[in-house]
RODOTOR-220078 format. One record per residue: x, y, z of N, C-alpha, C in turn. Coordinates in steps of 0.001 Angstrom, whole numbers. Each point is the difference from the previous one (the first is absolute). Layout:
# residues N
R      n.x      n.y      n.z     ca.x     ca.y     ca.z      c.x      c.y      c.z
R        X        Y        Z        X        Y        Z        X        Y        Z
...
This chain:
# residues 85
R      n.x      n.y      n.z     ca.x     ca.y     ca.z      c.x      c.y      c.z
R    -4862     7394    11936      893     -593      522     1421      584     -611
R     1183     -114      247     1126      460     -520      704    -1315     -729
R      935      153    -1178      536     -720     -894     1667       38      344
R      713    -1120     -434     1210       22      264      903      340    -1826
R       96      447     -575     1292     -150    -1587     1224     -667      687
R      738     -819     -620      747     -500      220     1029       47    -1513
R      778      834      411     1012      347    -1439      828     -694     -160
R      433    -1298     -872      829     -986      -69      923      210    -1311
R      998    -1298      251      507     -250    -1482      420    -1612     -100
R      -50     -538     -973      148    -1508       66     1806     -299      385
R      846      897     -620     1193      126      481      383     -221     1646
R     -632     1283      841     -225      579     1223      624     -979     1101
R      523     -554      384      276     -761     1104    -1046       -2     1526
R      498     1192      190    -1387      305      949    -1445     -363     -388
R     -394      547     -974    -1099     -292     -219     -478    -1283     -331
R      851     -782     -218     -543    -1702      -59     -417     -350     1463
R      928      803     1255      -72     -506     1517    -1297      492      231
R     -120     1320     -388    -1564      969      474    -1354     -559     -813
R      182     -560     -862    -1248     -210     -991     -793     -870      791
R      930    -1133      827    -1170     -829      524     -197      437     1329
R      506     1089      639      -19      -39     1352    -1165     1269       69
R     -141      754    -1309     -837      877       -4    -1464     -579     -318
R      107     -780     -682    -1306     -918     -517     -415     -725     1410
R      223     -536      629       19     -609     1440     -529     1102      502
R      566      926      656     -283      915     1257    -1297     1008    -1086
R     -202      377     -900    -1026      454     -783    -1302     -773       32
R      250    -1413     -105    -1006    -1091     -268    -1045     -126     1523
R     1043     -307      830     -508     -182     1368     -360     1480      845
R     -244     1093     -993     -154      941      714    -1244      627     -862
R     -319     -548    -1514    -1203      310     -663      586     1347     -763
R      957     -192     -166      750     1541     -675      496     -235    -1276
R     -660      678    -1077      164     -168    -1464     1762      244     -522
R      487     -673     -419     1615      115     -258     -189      -80    -1716
R      877     1116     -504       14      203    -1431     1631     -142     -331
R      550    -1018     -818     1008     -415     -234      345      799    -1227
R     1210      493      -30      248      652    -1424      982       80      -82
R      410     -671    -1361     1391       43     -549      333     1213     -890
R      938      119      546      352     1701     -480      864     -492    -1432
R      285     -747     -717      489     -437    -1157     -808       60     -844
R    -1335     -637      701    -1193     -149    -1267     -766      992      247
R      -26      981     1127     -772     1134      -61      559     1162      519
R     1115      420    -1437      688      992      880    -1299     1775      -65
R     -994     -116     -599     -554     1155      110     -557      293     1541
R     -159    -1011      458     -646      -40     1363     1020     -246     1202
R      821     -322     -609     1397      631      813      254     1378      213
R      -55      302     -962      406     1559     -522    -1551      788      444
R     -814     -210       44    -1103      439      924      -88      271     1251
R      919     -965      446       41     -415     1574     1300      712      562
R      869      237    -1110     1495      930      656      818    -1142      844
R     -143    -1613     -731     1155    -1126      435      852       36     -438
R     1431      656     1351      699     -182     -191     1165    -1152      279
R     -844    -1413      714      605     -858      599     -809    -1208      115
R      669     -966       59    -1192    -1349       79      428     -747     1378
R     -708     -833      557    -1425      236      347     -409     1639      709
R     -960      282    -1044     -848     1219      794    -1088     -472       20
R     -501      312     1583    -1435      -25      366     -683     1491      126
R    -1260      -79     -962     -735     1229      226    -1607     -295      598
R     -188      678     1221     -853     -138      564    -1431     1212     -695
R     -652     -617     -338     -927     1087     -498    -1763     -331      303
R     -547      952      147    -1606     -261      588     -808     -567     -705
R    -1247      287     -144     -961     -189     -937      -95      612    -1292
R      872     1227      101     -210      801    -1114     1169      199     -832
R      904    -1222      317     1065     -141      -17      958     1396      217
R       38      537      880      322     1446      533     1506    -1066      887
R     1484      280     -364      928     -594      792     -533      772     1765
R      778     -573      603     -193      170     1540     1384     -270      964
R     1181    -1140     -955      853     -591      373      921     -502    -1097
R      951       14      415      879    -1041     -967     1572     -330      744
R      735     -968     -413      748     -713      444      979     -716    -1165
R     1197       47       52     1083     -556    -1065      785     -916      803
R     -380    -1069      279      971     -988      714     -317     -885      169
R      480    -1104      166       49    -1747      247     -246      118     1713
R     -852     -729      239      105     -152     1828     -639    -1060      360
R      -12     -450     1332     -347    -1324      378    -1459      -72       65
R     -419    -1353     -242    -1477      -36      399     -602      777      820
R      289     -249     1281     -361      810     1239      433     1443     -240
R      754      729     -903      251      953      -94    -1194      642     -590
R     -406     -805    -1377     -717      237     -622    -1849      344      508
R      434    -1270      769    -1576     -138      900     -337     1258      607
R     1033      800     1241      -73     1183      420     -497      932     -883
R      746      -39     -622       44     1584    -1121    -1808     -514     -628
R     -115     -768     -844    -1655      -26     -102     -958       32     1082
R      288     -600      861    -1304      312     1085      274     1645      470
R     1410      770       89      -99     1312      378     -814      923    -1045
R     -134     -612    -1362     -497      864     -548    -1390     -297     -231
């Protein structure tokens, strides 16, 4: 089963919008969503080469990245993206 890492920051407006959307979509599809605050977990953000937020990194069961996107989107757009991956 794949997981989605959501890199975010408390000062990021688009992150505040995307958080509930990502939670809802992932919960409805039984996908694990891991939220990572880049201010509190700078080493993790560095490890994944995060340059902007929100960033969604799709990883497989071995934590191998197979897709990423750094943008805000509608719930419908996020659903389509998750369903494709």
